[in-house]
C-alpha positions in Angstrom: 99.9 -72.8 224.2 100.5 -70.4 221.3 98.8 -72.8 218.9 95.8 -73.0 221.2 95.5 -69.2 221.3 95.7 -69.2 217.5 92.9 -71.8 217.3 90.7 -69.9 219.8 91.4 -66.7 217.8 90.4 -68.4 214.6 87.2 -69.8 216.1 86.1 -66.5 217.5 87.3 -64.0 214.9 84.8 -62.6 212.5 87.3 -62.2 209.6 87.3 -64.8 207.0 90.8 -66.4 206.9 92.4 -67.4 203.7 93.3 -71.1 203.1 96.9 -70.6 204.0 96.0 -68.9 207.3 93.8 -71.8 208.3 96.6 -74.2 207.7 98.8 -72.2 210.0 96.2 -72.4 212.8 95.9 -76.2 212.9 97.6 -78.9 211.0 95.9 -82.1 209.7 97.7 -84.2 212.3 96.6 -81.9 215.0 93.0 -82.2 213.8 93.1 -86.0 213.9 94.8 -85.9 217.3 92.1 -83.6 218.8 89.3 -85.8 217.4 91.0 -88.8 218.9 91.2 -87.2 222.3 87.5 -86.3 222.1 86.5 -89.9 221.2 88.7 -91.2 224.1 87.0 -88.9 226.5 83.6 -90.2 225.3 84.8 -93.8 226.0 85.6 -92.8 229.6 82.2 -91.1 230.0 80.4 -94.2 228.7 82.4 -96.5 230.9 81.3 -94.4 234.0 77.7 -94.7 232.8 78.0 -98.4 232.4 79.1 -98.7 236.0 75.8 -97.2 236.9 73.6 -99.0 234.4 74.4 -101.7 231.9 73.0 -101.1 228.4 73.9 -102.8 225.1 73.6 -99.6 223.1 76.2 -98.0 225.3 78.6 -100.9 224.8 78.1 -100.6 221.0 78.7 -96.8 221.3 81.8 -97.3 223.3 83.2 -99.7 220.7 82.4 -97.1 218.1 84.2 -94.3 220.1 87.2 -96.6 220.7 87.5 -97.4 217.0 87.2 -93.7 216.1 89.8 -92.7 218.7 92.2 -95.4 217.4 91.9 -94.4 213.8 92.2 -90.7 214.6 95.3 -91.3 216.8 96.7 -93.5 214.0 96.0 -90.8 211.4 97.7 -88.2 213.5 100.6 -90.5 214.4 101.4 -91.4 210.8 101.5 -87.7 210.1 104.2 -87.2 212.7 102.2 -86.1 215.8 104.4 -87.0 218.7 101.6 -87.0 221.4 99.4 -89.3 219.2 102.4 -91.6 218.7 102.9 -91.7 222.5 99.3 -92.4 223.2 99.1 -95.1 220.6 102.2 -96.8 222.1 100.7 -96.5 225.6 97.4 -98.0 224.4 99.2 -100.9 222.7 101.3 -101.5 225.8 98.3 -101.6 228.1 95.9 -103.3 225.7 93.4 -100.4 226.2 91.1 -98.5 223.9 89.8 -101.7 222.5 93.3 -102.8 221.3 95.0 -106.1 222.0 98.2 -105.8 224.0 101.0 -105.7 221.5 104.6 -105.0 222.7 106.0 -104.7 219.2 103.5 -102.0 218.2 103.9 -100.3 221.5 107.7 -100.1 221.2 107.4 -98.9 217.6 105.1 -96.0 218.4 106.9 -95.0 221.6 110.2 -95.0 219.8 108.8 -92.7 217.1 107.6 -90.3 219.8 110.9 -90.5 221.7 112.8 -89.7 218.5 110.8 -86.4 218.4 111.8 -85.6 222.0 108.7 -86.7 223.7 109.8 -87.2 227.4 106.9 -89.3 228.6 107.5 -91.7 225.7 111.2 -92.0 226.6 110.3 -92.6 230.3 107.6 -95.2 229.5 110.0 -97.1 227.2 112.7 -97.0 229.8 110.4 -98.2 232.6 109.0 -101.0 230.4 112.5 -102.2 229.4 113.4 -102.2 233.1 110.4 -104.2 234.1 110.8 -106.7 231.3 114.5 -107.3 232.1 113.6 -107.9 235.8 110.9 -110.5 234.8 113.4 -112.4 232.6 
């Protein structure tokens, strides 16, 4: 919440911040993460529109948004952003956001988020392991 307040202050302040002040407001990983979230939201909006009316251009646009969301999540995740790591793992696990279902990559990203103390990642890993052990 504090970081959000800093970003809002930065956006609405009239003083010109120095380069080091801008770095304190938002990190590169946060930037990629926020862009990925926006692209993911655009995917959901287009999916709702497609339910109303099917158009090829919307399908192409959705694929573009999915690709951009993935690359921004990946960029944030490789820079250590725990929420981006969690979301990448979740998308690989479900095979969503235009990704093929891949348990290896899902486990890899969820473990990285878990190691940083991300509780949802730890819970999802635990639930997935439980479900897989019951199936076999």
